LUMZA-983661 format. One record per residue: x, y, z of N, C-alpha, C, CB in turn. Coordinates in nm, 4 decimals. Glycine has a CB too. Example, Ala and Ser with C-alpha at 12.3 -4.5 7.8 and 13.67 -1.06 7.14 Angstrom:
residues 2
nu = 1.3190; nv = -0.5690; nw = 0.7800; cau = 1.2300; cav = -0.4500; caw = 0.7800; cu = 1.3200; cv = -0.3300; cw = 0.7800; cbu = 1.1308; cbv = -0.4473; cbw = 0.9046
nu = 1.2850; nv = -0.2250; nw = 0.7080; cau = 1.3670; cav = -0.1060; caw = 0.7140; cu = 1.2900; cv = 0.0030; cw = 0.7870; cbu = 1.4084; cbv = -0.0598; cbw = 0.5725
***
This chain:
residues 117
nu = -0.6213; nv = 1.5504; nw = 0.5126; cau = -0.7650; cav = 1.5369; caw = 0.5292; cu = -0.8412; cv = 1.6268; cw = 0.4318; cbu = -0.8045; cbv = 1.5695; cbw = 0.6727
nu = -0.7690; nv = 1.7040; nw = 0.3523; cau = -0.8347; cav = 1.7929; caw = 0.2568; cu = -0.8503; cv = 1.7274; cw = 0.1200; cbu = -0.7563; cbv = 1.9225; cbw = 0.2434
nu = -0.8284; nv = 1.5980; nw = 0.1135; cau = -0.8440; cav = 1.5245; caw = -0.0109; cu = -0.9916; cv = 1.4982; cw = -0.0386; cbu = -0.7659; cbv = 1.3924; cbw = -0.0057
nu = -1.0262; nv = 1.4719; nw = -0.1647; cau = -1.1648; cav = 1.4376; caw = -0.1967; cu = -1.2078; cv = 1.3119; cw = -0.1212; cbu = -1.1819; cbv = 1.4171; cbw = -0.3488
nu = -1.3366; nv = 1.2989; nw = -0.0928; cau = -1.3855; cav = 1.1823; caw = -0.0173; cu = -1.3456; cv = 1.0483; cw = -0.0778; cbu = -1.5349; cbv = 1.1883; cbw = -0.0071
nu = -1.3427; nv = 1.0391; nw = -0.2090; cau = -1.3060; cav = 0.9117; caw = -0.2720; cu = -1.1599; cv = 0.8757; cw = -0.2409; cbu = -1.3278; cbv = 0.9191; cbw = -0.4253
nu = -1.0730; nv = 0.9756; nw = -0.2354; cau = -0.9321; cav = 0.9511; caw = -0.2020; cu = -0.9207; cv = 0.9083; cw = -0.0558; cbu = -0.8458; cbv = 1.0782; cbw = -0.2286
nu = -0.9924; nv = 0.9750; nw = 0.0316; cau = -0.9901; cav = 0.9375; caw = 0.1737; cu = -1.0436; cv = 0.7960; cw = 0.1938; cbu = -1.0727; cbv = 1.0373; cbw = 0.2572
nu = -1.1478; nv = 0.7600; nw = 0.1201; cau = -1.2034; cav = 0.6243; caw = 0.1298; cu = -1.1021; cv = 0.5218; cw = 0.0799; cbu = -1.3349; cbv = 0.6130; cbw = 0.0489
nu = -1.0339; nv = 0.5544; nw = -0.0294; cau = -0.9322; cav = 0.4634; caw = -0.0844; cu = -0.8191; cv = 0.4428; cw = 0.0168; cbu = -0.8753; cbv = 0.5192; cbw = -0.2180
nu = -0.7698; nv = 0.5500; nw = 0.0741; cau = -0.6631; cav = 0.5395; caw = 0.1741; cu = -0.7131; cv = 0.4601; cw = 0.2952; cbu = -0.6143; cbv = 0.6808; cbw = 0.2178
nu = -0.8379; nv = 0.4824; nw = 0.3337; cau = -0.8963; cav = 0.4060; caw = 0.4444; cu = -0.8983; cv = 0.2570; cw = 0.4155; cbu = -1.0375; cbv = 0.4543; cbw = 0.4730
nu = -0.9338; nv = 0.2185; nw = 0.2937; cau = -0.9331; cav = 0.0763; caw = 0.2564; cu = -0.7917; cv = 0.0186; cw = 0.2628; cbu = -0.9912; cbv = 0.0574; cbw = 0.1149
nu = -0.6944; nv = 0.0957; nw = 0.2140; cau = -0.5558; cav = 0.0483; caw = 0.2190; cu = -0.5082; cv = 0.0303; cw = 0.3633; cbu = -0.4636; cbv = 0.1463; cbw = 0.1450
nu = -0.5428; nv = 0.1245; nw = 0.4494; cau = -0.5034; cav = 0.1150; caw = 0.5908; cu = -0.5748; cv = -0.0029; cw = 0.6571; cbu = -0.5359; cbv = 0.2475; cbw = 0.6662
nu = -0.7001; nv = -0.0219; nw = 0.6269; cau = -0.7750; cav = -0.1345; caw = 0.6831; cu = -0.7130; cv = -0.2673; cw = 0.6418; cbu = -0.9215; cbv = -0.1289; cbw = 0.6387
nu = -0.6851; nv = -0.2829; nw = 0.5131; cau = -0.6326; cav = -0.4098; caw = 0.4625; cu = -0.4883; cv = -0.4358; cw = 0.5052; cbu = -0.6416; cbv = -0.4123; cbw = 0.3120
nu = -0.4069; nv = -0.3294; nw = 0.5057; cau = -0.2636; cav = -0.3461; caw = 0.5308; cu = -0.2204; cv = -0.3155; cw = 0.6736; cbu = -0.1871; cbv = -0.2593; cbw = 0.4382
nu = -0.3027; nv = -0.2414; nw = 0.7472; cau = -0.2603; cav = -0.1985; caw = 0.8797; cu = -0.3433; cv = -0.2510; cw = 0.9945; cbu = -0.2607; cbv = -0.0533; cbw = 0.8850
nu = -0.4708; nv = -0.2780; nw = 0.9693; cau = -0.5576; cav = -0.3252; caw = 1.0777; cu = -0.5858; cv = -0.4740; cw = 1.0660; cbu = -0.6889; cbv = -0.2479; cbw = 1.0779
nu = -0.6264; nv = -0.5171; nw = 0.9471; cau = -0.6594; cav = -0.6592; caw = 0.9273; cu = -0.5440; cv = -0.7533; cw = 0.9620; cbu = -0.7009; cbv = -0.6824; cbw = 0.7836
nu = -0.4180; nv = -0.7170; nw = 0.9352; cau = -0.3105; cav = -0.8086; caw = 0.9722; cu = -0.3093; cv = -0.8465; cw = 1.1205; cbu = -0.1791; cbv = -0.7476; cbw = 0.9362
nu = -0.3598; nv = -0.7592; nw = 1.2042; cau = -0.3622; cav = -0.7892; caw = 1.3478; cu = -0.4535; cv = -0.9089; cw = 1.3789; cbu = -0.4090; cbv = -0.6655; cbw = 1.4268
nu = -0.5514; nv = -0.9323; nw = 1.2927; cau = -0.6419; cav = -1.0459; caw = 1.3120; cu = -0.5809; cv = -1.1766; cw = 1.2626; cbu = -0.7737; cbv = -1.0206; cbw = 1.2406
nu = -0.4728; nv = -1.1670; nw = 1.1856; cau = -0.4070; cav = -1.2858; caw = 1.1297; cu = -0.2602; cv = -1.2908; cw = 1.1712; cbu = -0.4187; cbv = -1.2870; cbw = 0.9759
nu = -0.2335; nv = -1.2360; nw = 1.2890; cau = -0.0963; cav = -1.2170; caw = 1.3346; cu = -0.0166; cv = -1.3467; cw = 1.3414; cbu = -0.0967; cbv = -1.1518; cbw = 1.4694
nu = -0.0838; nv = -1.4598; nw = 1.3521; cau = -0.0135; cav = -1.5874; caw = 1.3591; cu = 0.0546; cv = -1.6214; cw = 1.2267; cbu = -0.1103; cbv = -1.6986; cbw = 1.3980
nu = 0.0201; nv = -1.5501; nw = 1.1189; cau = 0.0794; cav = -1.5807; caw = 0.9887; cu = 0.1983; cv = -1.4888; cw = 0.9598; cbu = -0.0259; cbv = -1.5676; cbw = 0.8774
nu = 0.2918; nv = -1.5425; nw = 0.8856; cau = 0.4062; cav = -1.4633; caw = 0.8415; cu = 0.3598; cv = -1.3492; cw = 0.7512; cbu = 0.5087; cbv = -1.5522; cbw = 0.7677
nu = 0.2600; nv = -1.3766; nw = 0.6686; cau = 0.2102; cav = -1.2753; caw = 0.5761; cu = 0.1605; cv = -1.1511; cw = 0.6483; cbu = 0.0994; cbv = -1.3326; cbw = 0.4912
nu = 0.0913; nv = -1.1684; nw = 0.7586; cau = 0.0399; cav = -1.0538; caw = 0.8340; cu = 0.1538; cv = -0.9672; cw = 0.8847; cbu = -0.0468; cbv = -1.1007; cbw = 0.9514
nu = 0.2553; nv = -1.0298; nw = 0.9358; cau = 0.3702; cav = -0.9543; caw = 0.9874; cu = 0.4402; cv = -0.8774; cw = 0.8754; cbu = 0.4700; cbv = -1.0490; cbw = 1.0567
nu = 0.4591; nv = -0.9437; nw = 0.7619; cau = 0.5280; cav = -0.8796; caw = 0.6496; cu = 0.4442; cv = -0.7649; cw = 0.5937; cbu = 0.5583; cbv = -0.9825; cbw = 0.5388
nu = 0.3135; nv = -0.7845; nw = 0.5795; cau = 0.2259; cav = -0.6787; caw = 0.5276; cu = 0.2302; cv = -0.5571; cw = 0.6200; cbu = 0.0802; cbv = -0.7303; cbw = 0.5129
nu = 0.2196; nv = -0.5787; nw = 0.7498; cau = 0.2187; cav = -0.4665; caw = 0.8436; cu = 0.3528; cv = -0.3933; cw = 0.8458; cbu = 0.1842; cbv = -0.5155; cbw = 0.9838
nu = 0.4626; nv = -0.4667; nw = 0.8481; cau = 0.5948; cav = -0.4029; caw = 0.8487; cu = 0.6171; cv = -0.3267; cw = 0.7184; cbu = 0.7064; cbv = -0.5082; cbw = 0.8690
nu = 0.5698; nv = -0.3821; nw = 0.6076; cau = 0.5830; cav = -0.3142; caw = 0.4789; cu = 0.5042; cv = -0.1834; cw = 0.4787; cbu = 0.5350; cbv = -0.4054; cbw = 0.3647
nu = 0.3832; nv = -0.1871; nw = 0.5333; cau = 0.3031; cav = -0.0647; caw = 0.5418; cu = 0.3721; cv = 0.0391; cw = 0.6290; cbu = 0.1632; cbv = -0.0954; cbw = 0.5971
nu = 0.4237; nv = -0.0021; nw = 0.7425; cau = 0.4889; cav = 0.0915; caw = 0.8340; cu = 0.6152; cv = 0.1515; cw = 0.7705; cbu = 0.5244; cbv = 0.0208; cbw = 0.9665
nu = 0.6915; nv = 0.0701; nw = 0.7022; cau = 0.8123; cav = 0.1187; caw = 0.6350; cu = 0.7754; cv = 0.2193; cw = 0.5267; cbu = 0.8921; cbv = 0.0014; cbw = 0.5741
nu = 0.6715; nv = 0.1876; nw = 0.4503; cau = 0.6247; cav = 0.2807; caw = 0.3477; cu = 0.5751; cv = 0.4105; cw = 0.4075; cbu = 0.5148; cbv = 0.2174; cbw = 0.2657
nu = 0.5106; nv = 0.4013; nw = 0.5221; cau = 0.4630; cav = 0.5221; caw = 0.5900; cu = 0.5772; cv = 0.6132; cw = 0.6301; cbu = 0.3821; cbv = 0.4852; cbw = 0.7127
nu = 0.6840; nv = 0.5543; nw = 0.6803; cau = 0.8021; cav = 0.6341; caw = 0.7165; cu = 0.8610; cv = 0.6995; cw = 0.5915; cbu = 0.9093; cbv = 0.5456; cbw = 0.7871
nu = 0.8704; nv = 0.6242; nw = 0.4834; cau = 0.9232; cav = 0.6801; caw = 0.3586; cu = 0.8352; cv = 0.7953; cw = 0.3100; cbu = 0.9327; cbv = 0.5707; cbw = 0.2499
nu = 0.7037; nv = 0.7789; nw = 0.3196; cau = 0.6131; cav = 0.8863; caw = 0.2779; cu = 0.6295; cv = 1.0103; cw = 0.3653; cbu = 0.4680; cbv = 0.8381; cbw = 0.2828
nu = 0.6477; nv = 0.9894; nw = 0.4938; cau = 0.6701; cav = 1.1034; caw = 0.5839; cu = 0.7974; cv = 1.1781; cw = 0.5454; cbu = 0.6789; cbv = 1.0559; cbw = 0.7307
nu = 0.9027; nv = 1.1038; nw = 0.5167; cau = 1.0289; cav = 1.1672; caw = 0.4775; cu = 1.0141; cv = 1.2428; cw = 0.3454; cbu = 1.1400; cbv = 1.0619; cbw = 0.4655
nu = 0.9442; nv = 1.1814; nw = 0.2485; cau = 0.9224; cav = 1.2479; caw = 0.1203; cu = 0.8396; cv = 1.3753; cw = 0.1375; cbu = 0.8529; cbv = 1.1528; cbw = 0.0222
nu = 0.7367; nv = 1.3684; nw = 0.2214; cau = 0.6524; cav = 1.4854; caw = 0.2455; cu = 0.7317; cv = 1.5953; cw = 0.3143; cbu = 0.5300; cbv = 1.4476; cbw = 0.3301
nu = 0.8118; nv = 1.5566; nw = 0.4120; cau = 0.8937; cav = 1.6534; caw = 0.4843; cu = 0.9912; cv = 1.7233; cw = 0.3890; cbu = 0.9707; cbv = 1.5840; cbw = 0.5986
nu = 1.0487; nv = 1.6469; nw = 0.2987; cau = 1.1519; cav = 1.7004; caw = 0.2102; cu = 1.0945; cv = 1.7748; cw = 0.0893; cbu = 1.2409; cbv = 1.5882; cbw = 0.1628
nu = 0.9863; nv = 1.7171; nw = 0.0272; cau = 0.9383; cav = 1.7698; caw = -0.1009; cu = 0.7947; cv = 1.8197; cw = -0.0987; cbu = 0.9509; cbv = 1.6650; cbw = -0.2050
nu = 0.7257; nv = 1.8001; nw = 0.0129; cau = 0.5854; cav = 1.8381; caw = 0.0200; cu = 0.4950; cv = 1.7233; cw = -0.0238; cbu = 0.5596; cbv = 1.9613; cbw = -0.0663
nu = 0.3668; nv = 1.7521; nw = -0.0294; cau = 0.2656; cav = 1.6515; caw = -0.0619; cu = 0.2511; cv = 1.6459; cw = -0.2143; cbu = 0.1276; cbv = 1.6844; cbw = 0.0073
nu = 0.3429; nv = 1.5733; nw = -0.2780; cau = 0.3491; cav = 1.5682; caw = -0.4243; cu = 0.3208; cv = 1.4267; cw = -0.4744; cbu = 0.4870; cbv = 1.6159; cbw = -0.4743
nu = 0.3188; nv = 1.4145; nw = -0.6062; cau = 0.2955; cav = 1.2840; caw = -0.6695; cu = 0.4060; cv = 1.1837; cw = -0.6381; cbu = 0.2834; cbv = 1.3006; cbw = -0.8201
nu = 0.5189; nv = 1.2311; nw = -0.5928; cau = 0.6302; cav = 1.1423; caw = -0.5620; cu = 0.6004; cv = 1.0527; cw = -0.4418; cbu = 0.7557; cbv = 1.2236; cbw = -0.5360
nu = 0.4954; nv = 1.0838; nw = -0.3681; cau = 0.4579; cav = 0.9992; caw = -0.2540; cu = 0.4255; cv = 0.8573; cw = -0.2972; cbu = 0.3384; cbv = 1.0589; cbw = -0.1808
nu = 0.3988; nv = 0.8372; nw = -0.4248; cau = 0.3777; cav = 0.7021; caw = -0.4754; cu = 0.4966; cv = 0.6103; cw = -0.4488; cbu = 0.3494; cbv = 0.7067; cbw = -0.6234
nu = 0.6130; nv = 0.6693; nw = -0.4321; cau = 0.7319; cav = 0.5883; caw = -0.3987; cu = 0.7199; cv = 0.5221; cw = -0.2618; cbu = 0.8576; cbv = 0.6754; cbw = -0.4022
nu = 0.6287; nv = 0.5713; nw = -0.1805; cau = 0.6097; cav = 0.5119; caw = -0.0484; cu = 0.5643; cv = 0.3671; cw = -0.0542; cbu = 0.5100; cbv = 0.5919; cbw = 0.0295
nu = 0.5111; nv = 0.3256; nw = -0.1676; cau = 0.4657; cav = 0.1874; caw = -0.1832; cu = 0.5632; cv = 0.1037; cw = -0.2656; cbu = 0.3285; cbv = 0.1849; cbw = -0.2482
nu = 0.6847; nv = 0.1505; nw = -0.2805; cau = 0.7827; cav = 0.0794; caw = -0.3629; cu = 0.8044; cv = -0.0649; cw = -0.3142; cbu = 0.9161; cbv = 0.1552; cbw = -0.3625
nu = 0.7961; nv = -0.0874; nw = -0.1844; cau = 0.8139; cav = -0.2235; caw = -0.1325; cu = 0.7010; cv = -0.3168; cw = -0.1750; cbu = 0.8231; cbv = -0.2206; cbw = 0.0193
nu = 0.5873; nv = -0.2586; nw = -0.2125; cau = 0.4756; cav = -0.3414; caw = -0.2590; cu = 0.5079; cv = -0.4083; cw = -0.3918; cbu = 0.3487; cbv = -0.2569; cbw = -0.2728
nu = 0.6075; nv = -0.3555; nw = -0.4638; cau = 0.6503; cav = -0.4198; caw = -0.5877; cu = 0.7072; cv = -0.5586; cw = -0.5600; cbu = 0.7545; cbv = -0.3334; cbw = -0.6597
nu = 0.7607; nv = -0.5792; nw = -0.4428; cau = 0.8072; cav = -0.7117; caw = -0.4013; cu = 0.6998; cv = -0.7849; cw = -0.3207; cbu = 0.9362; cbv = -0.6996; cbw = -0.3186
nu = 0.6245; nv = -0.7105; nw = -0.2406; cau = 0.5222; cav = -0.7718; caw = -0.1552; cu = 0.4150; cv = -0.8433; cw = -0.2361; cbu = 0.4578; cbv = -0.6664; cbw = -0.0674
nu = 0.3622; nv = -0.7778; nw = -0.3377; cau = 0.2509; cav = -0.8354; caw = -0.4139; cu = 0.2890; cv = -0.9702; cw = -0.4768; cbu = 0.2056; cbv = -0.7376; cbw = -0.5233
nu = 0.3996; nv = -0.9802; nw = -0.5508; cau = 0.4338; cav = -1.1127; caw = -0.6063; cu = 0.4609; cv = -1.2176; cw = -0.4984; cbu = 0.5558; cbv = -1.1010; cbw = -0.6961
nu = 0.5214; nv = -1.1746; nw = -0.3879; cau = 0.5475; cav = -1.2690; caw = -0.2791; cu = 0.4167; cv = -1.3214; cw = -0.2215; cbu = 0.6316; cbv = -1.2027; cbw = -0.1684
nu = 0.3197; nv = -1.2329; nw = -0.2011; cau = 0.1904; cav = -1.2765; caw = -0.1480; cu = 0.1200; cv = -1.3723; cw = -0.2434; cbu = 0.1011; cbv = -1.1559; cbw = -0.1206
nu = 0.1362; nv = -1.3507; nw = -0.3734; cau = 0.0765; cav = -1.4430; caw = -0.4713; cu = 0.1273; cv = -1.5851; cw = -0.4470; cbu = 0.1093; cbv = -1.3980; cbw = -0.6169
nu = 0.2542; nv = -1.5982; nw = -0.4135; cau = 0.3110; cav = -1.7315; caw = -0.3893; cu = 0.2658; cv = -1.7901; cw = -0.2561; cbu = 0.4629; cbv = -1.7251; cbw = -0.3930
nu = 0.2132; nv = -1.7071; nw = -0.1682; cau = 0.1767; cav = -1.7514; caw = -0.0336; cu = 0.0293; cv = -1.7888; cw = -0.0184; cbu = 0.2101; cbv = -1.6440; cbw = 0.0646
nu = -0.0558; nv = -1.7391; nw = -0.1056; cau = -0.2004; cav = -1.7625; caw = -0.0910; cu = -0.2317; cv = -1.9105; cw = -0.0868; cbu = -0.2776; cbv = -1.6968; cbw = -0.2054
nu = -0.1705; nv = -1.9877; nw = -0.1731; cau = -0.1979; cav = -2.1315; caw = -0.1806; cu = -0.1504; cv = -2.2118; cw = -0.0609; cbu = -0.1354; cbv = -2.1869; cbw = -0.3022
nu = -0.0771; nv = -2.1503; nw = 0.0282; cau = -0.0286; cav = -2.2194; caw = 0.1473; cu = -0.1334; cv = -2.2233; cw = 0.2578; cbu = 0.0973; cbv = -2.1525; cbw = 0.1985
nu = -0.2446; nv = -2.1541; nw = 0.2365; cau = -0.3488; cav = -2.1444; caw = 0.3383; cu = -0.4765; cv = -2.2108; cw = 0.2889; cbu = -0.3755; cbv = -1.9972; cbw = 0.3753
nu = -0.5500; nv = -2.2687; nw = 0.3826; cau = -0.6805; cav = -2.3261; caw = 0.3498; cu = -0.7786; cv = -2.2129; cw = 0.3232; cbu = -0.7320; cbv = -2.4183; cbw = 0.4645
nu = -0.8766; nv = -2.2405; nw = 0.2378; cau = -0.9787; cav = -2.1407; caw = 0.2083; cu = -1.0407; cv = -2.0920; cw = 0.3386; cbu = -1.0872; cbv = -2.1986; cbw = 0.1139
nu = -1.0632; nv = -1.9636; nw = 0.3459; cau = -1.1210; cav = -1.9049; caw = 0.4664; cu = -1.0810; cv = -1.7604; cw = 0.4804; cbu = -1.0788; cbv = -1.9826; cbw = 0.5896
nu = -1.0940; nv = -1.7062; nw = 0.6003; cau = -1.0686; cav = -1.5632; caw = 0.6223; cu = -0.9285; cv = -1.5168; cw = 0.5820; cbu = -1.0904; cbv = -1.5310; cbw = 0.7664
nu = -0.8266; nv = -1.5965; nw = 0.6078; cau = -0.6900; cav = -1.5541; caw = 0.5725; cu = -0.6773; cv = -1.5381; cw = 0.4219; cbu = -0.5854; cbv = -1.6561; cbw = 0.6242
nu = -0.7309; nv = -1.6315; nw = 0.3470; cau = -0.7226; cav = -1.6248; caw = 0.2013; cu = -0.8036; cv = -1.5051; cw = 0.1494; cbu = -0.7737; cbv = -1.7569; cbw = 0.1376
nu = -0.9200; nv = -1.4817; nw = 0.2080; cau = -1.0001; cav = -1.3657; caw = 0.1686; cu = -0.9225; cv = -1.2369; cw = 0.1940; cbu = -1.1343; cbv = -1.3635; cbw = 0.2450
nu = -0.8587; nv = -1.2264; nw = 0.3104; cau = -0.7799; cav = -1.1073; caw = 0.3420; cu = -0.6625; cv = -1.0926; cw = 0.2446; cbu = -0.7284; cbv = -1.1140; cbw = 0.4871
nu = -0.5912; nv = -1.2013; nw = 0.2193; cau = -0.4786; cav = -1.1939; caw = 0.1261; cu = -0.5240; cv = -1.1506; cw = -0.0130; cbu = -0.4077; cbv = -1.3290; cbw = 0.1181
nu = -0.6375; nv = -1.2023; nw = -0.0576; cau = -0.6906; cav = -1.1625; caw = -0.1881; cu = -0.7235; cv = -1.0134; cw = -0.1893; cbu = -0.8161; cbv = -1.2451; cbw = -0.2231
nu = -0.7817; nv = -0.9648; nw = -0.0813; cau = -0.8140; cav = -0.8226; caw = -0.0722; cu = -0.6871; cv = -0.7384; cw = -0.0771; cbu = -0.8924; cbv = -0.7933; cbw = 0.0565
nu = -0.5850; nv = -0.7786; nw = -0.0039; cau = -0.4576; cav = -0.7052; caw = -0.0048; cu = -0.3987; cv = -0.7062; cw = -0.1452; cbu = -0.3570; cbv = -0.7669; cbw = 0.0966
nu = -0.4023; nv = -0.8206; nw = -0.2106; cau = -0.3468; cav = -0.8294; caw = -0.3456; cu = -0.4189; cv = -0.7366; cw = -0.4431; cbu = -0.3542; cbv = -0.9729; cbw = -0.3958
nu = -0.5500; nv = -0.7354; nw = -0.4376; cau = -0.6266; cav = -0.6497; caw = -0.5285; cu = -0.6020; cv = -0.5023; cw = -0.4972; cbu = -0.7771; cbv = -0.6816; cbw = -0.5188
nu = -0.6165; nv = -0.4649; nw = -0.3707; cau = -0.6013; cav = -0.3245; caw = -0.3324; cu = -0.4594; cv = -0.2733; cw = -0.3573; cbu = -0.6376; cbv = -0.3064; cbw = -0.1857
nu = -0.3603; nv = -0.3509; nw = -0.3164; cau = -0.2222; cav = -0.3057; caw = -0.3321; cu = -0.1817; cv = -0.3013; cw = -0.4797; cbu = -0.1271; cbv = -0.3976; cbw = -0.2541
nu = -0.2303; nv = -0.3945; nw = -0.5592; cau = -0.2005; cav = -0.3934; caw = -0.7026; cu = -0.2607; cv = -0.2704; cw = -0.7696; cbu = -0.2533; cbv = -0.5213; cbw = -0.7696
nu = -0.3854; nv = -0.2403; nw = -0.7374; cau = -0.4475; cav = -0.1200; caw = -0.7927; cu = -0.3741; cv = 0.0052; cw = -0.7469; cbu = -0.5950; cbv = -0.1124; cbw = -0.7522
nu = -0.3346; nv = 0.0071; nw = -0.6215; cau = -0.2610; cav = 0.1213; caw = -0.5696; cu = -0.1284; cv = 0.1386; cw = -0.6428; cbu = -0.2371; cbv = 0.1053; cbw = -0.4197
nu = -0.0616; nv = 0.0282; nw = -0.6727; cau = 0.0653; cav = 0.0370; caw = -0.7453; cu = 0.0465; cv = 0.0975; cw = -0.8840; cbu = 0.1290; cbv = -0.1011; cbw = -0.7572
nu = -0.0624; nv = 0.0639; nw = -0.9498; cau = -0.0904; cav = 0.1239; caw = -1.0813; cu = -0.1012; cv = 0.2758; cw = -1.0675; cbu = -0.2218; cbv = 0.0653; cbw = -1.1423
nu = -0.1757; nv = 0.3202; nw = -0.9667; cau = -0.1907; cav = 0.4642; caw = -0.9427; cu = -0.0573; cv = 0.5276; cw = -0.9019; cbu = -0.2967; cbv = 0.4894; cbw = -0.8336
nu = 0.0188; nv = 0.4563; nw = -0.8195; cau = 0.1477; cav = 0.5087; caw = -0.7729; cu = 0.2461; cv = 0.5239; cw = -0.8880; cbu = 0.2071; cbv = 0.4171; cbw = -0.6656
nu = 0.2536; nv = 0.4236; nw = -0.9741; cau = 0.3459; cav = 0.4321; caw = -1.0882; cu = 0.3058; cv = 0.5487; cw = -1.1775; cbu = 0.3468; cbv = 0.2991; cbw = -1.1695
nu = 0.1768; nv = 0.5639; nw = -1.2013; cau = 0.1279; cav = 0.6759; caw = -1.2824; cu = 0.1698; cv = 0.8087; cw = -1.2192; cbu = -0.0265; cbv = 0.6695; cbw = -1.2973
nu = 0.1532; nv = 0.8210; nw = -1.0882; cau = 0.1886; cav = 0.9460; caw = -1.0206; cu = 0.3385; cv = 0.9741; cw = -1.0260; cbu = 0.1428; cbv = 0.9416; cbw = -0.8759
nu = 0.4196; nv = 0.8729; nw = -1.0042; cau = 0.5648; cav = 0.8928; caw = -1.0059; cu = 0.6111; cv = 0.9299; cw = -1.1468; cbu = 0.6384; cbv = 0.7653; cbw = -0.9567
nu = 0.5532; nv = 0.8666; nw = -1.2483; cau = 0.5874; cav = 0.9014; caw = -1.3867; cu = 0.5474; cv = 1.0462; cw = -1.4158; cbu = 0.5175; cbv = 0.8049; cbw = -1.4864
nu = 0.4307; nv = 1.0861; nw = -1.3694; cau = 0.3868; cav = 1.2243; caw = -1.3900; cu = 0.4796; cv = 1.3214; cw = -1.3170; cbu = 0.2413; cbv = 1.2427; cbw = -1.3416
nu = 0.5242; nv = 1.2849; nw = -1.1960; cau = 0.6190; cav = 1.3684; caw = -1.1221; cu = 0.7487; cv = 1.3818; cw = -1.2022; cbu = 0.6474; cbv = 1.3085; cbw = -0.9810
nu = 0.7983; nv = 1.2685; nw = -1.2510; cau = 0.9221; cav = 1.2702; caw = -1.3296; cu = 0.9054; cv = 1.3523; cw = -1.4571; cbu = 0.9649; cbv = 1.1271; cbw = -1.3648
nu = 0.7825; nv = 1.3580; nw = -1.5080; cau = 0.7552; cav = 1.4359; caw = -1.6278; cu = 0.7351; cv = 1.5845; cw = -1.6030; cbu = 0.6357; cbv = 1.3819; cbw = -1.6948
nu = 0.7458; nv = 1.6265; nw = -1.4774; cau = 0.7403; cav = 1.7681; caw = -1.4485; cu = 0.6239; cv = 1.8138; cw = -1.3618; cbu = 0.7362; cbv = 1.8406; cbw = -1.5736
nu = 0.5300; nv = 1.7253; nw = -1.3316; cau = 0.4153; cav = 1.7649; caw = -1.2466; cu = 0.4573; cv = 1.7554; cw = -1.1002; cbu = 0.2889; cbv = 1.6738; cbw = -1.2741
nu = 0.5227; nv = 1.8582; nw = -1.0534; cau = 0.5813; cav = 1.8548; caw = -0.9189; cu = 0.5117; cv = 1.9439; cw = -0.8174; cbu = 0.7241; cbv = 1.8939; cbw = -0.9265
nu = 0.4008; nv = 2.0022; nw = -0.8562; cau = 0.3288; cav = 2.0881; caw = -0.7615; cu = 0.2675; cv = 2.0031; cw = -0.6502; cbu = 0.2184; cbv = 2.1700; cbw = -0.8341
nu = 0.2439; nv = 2.0690; nw = -0.5366; cau = 0.1787; cav = 1.9992; caw = -0.4272; cu = 0.0298; cv = 1.9869; cw = -0.4554; cbu = 0.2029; cbv = 2.0719; cbw = -0.2939
nu = -0.0283; nv = 1.8836; nw = -0.3972; cau = -0.1726; cav = 1.8630; caw = -0.4131; cu = -0.2467; cv = 1.9727; cw = -0.3406; cbu = -0.2160; cbv = 1.7243; cbw = -0.3603
***
């Protein structure tokens, strides 16, 4: 909670799109996969934090999104235009942007930036 407001807002958007919104579309396979992927990533982040502290390596917590995002791209067209498609588009945009930031952070960690935030 000691992160800058913009970081907290970004994390809030990710939690909203990946953790709360799926409950409104629970009848879809995509909602179940998105939520389970988020929960699995959360466990991985907890383990990384426990072992190494709050470092840039936490970007690895979204490693499953490397498979989730392309899979969701193939699924969007299976739904009629409407709220589900809007939600899927939001997840795709947010998770893709997050992956860019995560890859940057993991590369920086590998390059020696291992201090805690």
